[in-house]
N, C-alpha and C positions, 0 to 999 in steps of 0.2 A: 736884823732883817732889813733888807734894803727897801726903799720906797717902791721900786718897781715890783719887787716880789709881793709886797703888800697889795698893790694895785691888782696884780695878777690873781692873788688869792680872793680878793674882793669880787672881781669879775667872775671867777670860777664859782664862787659861792652863790652869786646872783643868778647865774645861768643854771646851776644845779637846782636851786630853789624852784625856779619856774618849770624846769623839766620834771622834777619830782612832783610838784604840786599838780601839774597837768596830768601826770600819770596816775596819781592816787585819788584824784577827784577834788582837789582844792587844798585849803590850808585851815589849820585849827583856829587861828585868830578870827577868820570869817565864819567858822563853824560854831558848833555848840554841843552841849551834852545834855541828855534828858534821861532821867531814871536809869543810869548806867549804860546808856547807849551813846556812842560818840559819833559825831557827824562832822565831816569836812565840808566846806562850802566853796563853790566857784560859780560866778555868774548867776547866782540865784538858785543853783541846783545843789542839793545836799547828797553826800555819799556817806553811808554808815561804814565805820572802820573800827578796828580794835582799839583798846585803850593805848596800847603800845604805839600804834601808828599815829594816833591823835597826839600823844605826848611828844613823839619825834617831830611831828609837824609843828607843834607849838614851839619847841626848842629851836628848830631850824628857822622859823619865822622871827623869833626874838633875836637870834644870832644875826640874821640878815639886817634887822633894824639897828642893832648895835654896830655892825660894820658900816652901815649907811651913815651913822652919826660920827664914827671915827674917821671916815674917809675925808670929809671936808675939813675937819680939825687938823689932820695931818697935812693936808694940802695948803690950807690957809696960813697956818702958823709955821710951815716949813720945818716940822719936827724931824730931827735926824733919827732914823730908825736903826742905824748901824752901830 
C-alpha cells in the first residue's frame, strides 16, 4: 500500500466517521449503556440505539483512533508501505 493510498483511506475513514456519527446521533465512546439499553451521545444529547449499532459505533471509533495513531508514525518515521 502506498503512503498516498493510506492517507486517502485515513481521510475517507475520518469523514465517514463524522457523517455516520452525525446521522445516527453520536458515538458509543461518548455514549453509555444502562440495563440493556444502549445510547450514543453527541453534544450532550443521548440517542437510544440497538446493540448492533452501538457495537458498530464503538468499533468504528476505535478504528479511527488507531488510524490517528498510525498516521503520524508513518509520516514521522517515513515508513515505506509499498
